[in-house]
C-alpha positions as CSV (number, residue, x, y, z in Angstrom):
1,X,-71.5,122.3,271.0
2,X,-67.6,121.8,271.3
3,X,-65.4,123.6,268.8
4,X,-62.2,122.5,267.2
5,X,-59.7,125.8,265.5
6,X,-56.6,126.1,264.1
7,X,-55.5,129.7,264.8
8,X,-52.9,130.5,262.4
9,X,-49.6,133.5,261.8
10,X,-49.3,135.1,258.0
11,X,-45.5,135.6,258.6
12,X,-44.2,132.8,260.2
13,X,-46.7,130.4,258.5
14,X,-47.1,128.1,262.2
15,X,-50.4,127.2,263.2
16,X,-51.4,126.1,266.6
17,X,-54.5,123.3,266.7
18,X,-57.3,123.0,270.2
19,X,-60.1,121.7,271.2
20,X,-62.9,123.8,273.3
21,X,-66.4,123.8,274.8
22,X,-66.5,127.8,274.7
23,X,-64.4,129.1,271.3
24,X,-64.6,132.4,272.2
25,X,-63.6,132.2,276.0
26,X,-61.3,130.6,274.3
27,X,-60.0,132.5,271.6
28,X,-60.6,135.9,274.1
29,X,-57.4,133.9,275.9
30,X,-55.8,133.5,272.5
31,X,-55.6,137.8,272.2
32,X,-55.0,137.6,275.5
33,X,-51.4,135.6,275.8
34,X,-53.2,134.0,278.1
35,X,-51.7,131.2,276.5
36,X,-47.8,130.0,276.6
37,X,-48.1,128.1,272.7
38,X,-49.6,131.5,271.1
39,X,-48.4,133.7,273.1
40,X,-44.9,132.4,271.8
41,X,-45.9,131.5,268.4
42,X,-47.9,134.2,267.8
43,X,-50.5,133.0,266.6
44,X,-53.5,135.1,266.8
45,X,-56.0,134.4,264.0
46,X,-58.7,132.0,263.5
47,X,-58.6,130.3,260.3
48,X,-60.9,127.1,261.1
49,X,-63.5,125.8,263.0
50,X,-65.0,122.4,263.2
51,X,-68.5,122.1,265.1
52,X,-69.0,119.0,267.3
53,X,-71.6,117.5,269.9
54,X,-69.3,116.8,272.4
55,X,-66.4,118.1,273.8
56,X,-64.5,113.9,273.3
57,X,-65.2,113.8,269.5
58,X,-63.6,117.5,269.5
59,X,-60.5,116.2,271.0
60,X,-60.1,113.6,269.2
61,X,-60.4,115.3,265.4
62,X,-57.9,117.5,267.4
63,X,-55.8,114.8,268.5
64,X,-56.1,113.5,264.1
65,X,-55.3,116.7,262.6
66,X,-52.5,117.0,265.2
67,X,-50.7,113.6,263.9
68,X,-50.7,114.0,260.2
69,X,-47.2,116.2,261.4
70,X,-48.1,118.1,258.0
71,X,-47.6,121.5,257.0
72,X,-49.3,121.0,253.9
73,X,-52.2,118.8,255.0
74,X,-52.8,121.9,257.8
75,X,-53.5,124.5,254.2
76,X,-55.3,122.0,252.4
77,X,-57.9,121.5,255.3
78,X,-58.2,125.2,255.5
79,X,-58.3,125.7,252.1
80,X,-61.1,123.3,251.2
81,X,-62.9,122.1,254.8
82,X,-63.2,125.5,256.8
83,X,-66.1,126.4,258.4
84,X,-64.9,129.4,259.5
85,X,-68.2,131.3,258.4
86,X,-69.8,129.4,261.5
87,X,-67.6,131.4,263.9
88,X,-67.2,134.9,262.1
89,X,-69.0,135.7,265.1
90,X,-67.7,135.9,267.8
C-alpha cells in the first residue's frame, strides 16, 4: 500500500503534502525532525490520508493536490474527504 498524507501546523495554518509507501516510518521521520521542510514549517500533525495500491498512484495524487496551490482546496479536502481514521492506529 502507498499513502498520500497532509501534515498541518495549527498556529501558522501551513500544510505539508507528501506520499510514501510506509506511513508510520515517514511520520516518525517528520516528528523526529529528520525532514527539513516540516522541521522548518513545524508541520507535524497528521490531518489527512489517502490510501493507494501503488506508489505511482500515490505520487500522481500528491502532485495533483500540490498543483492546486490553494489553501482553500486543501482545507476542504481535509474537512470533507478525510480518511484519517485508517491512519489513526499509528
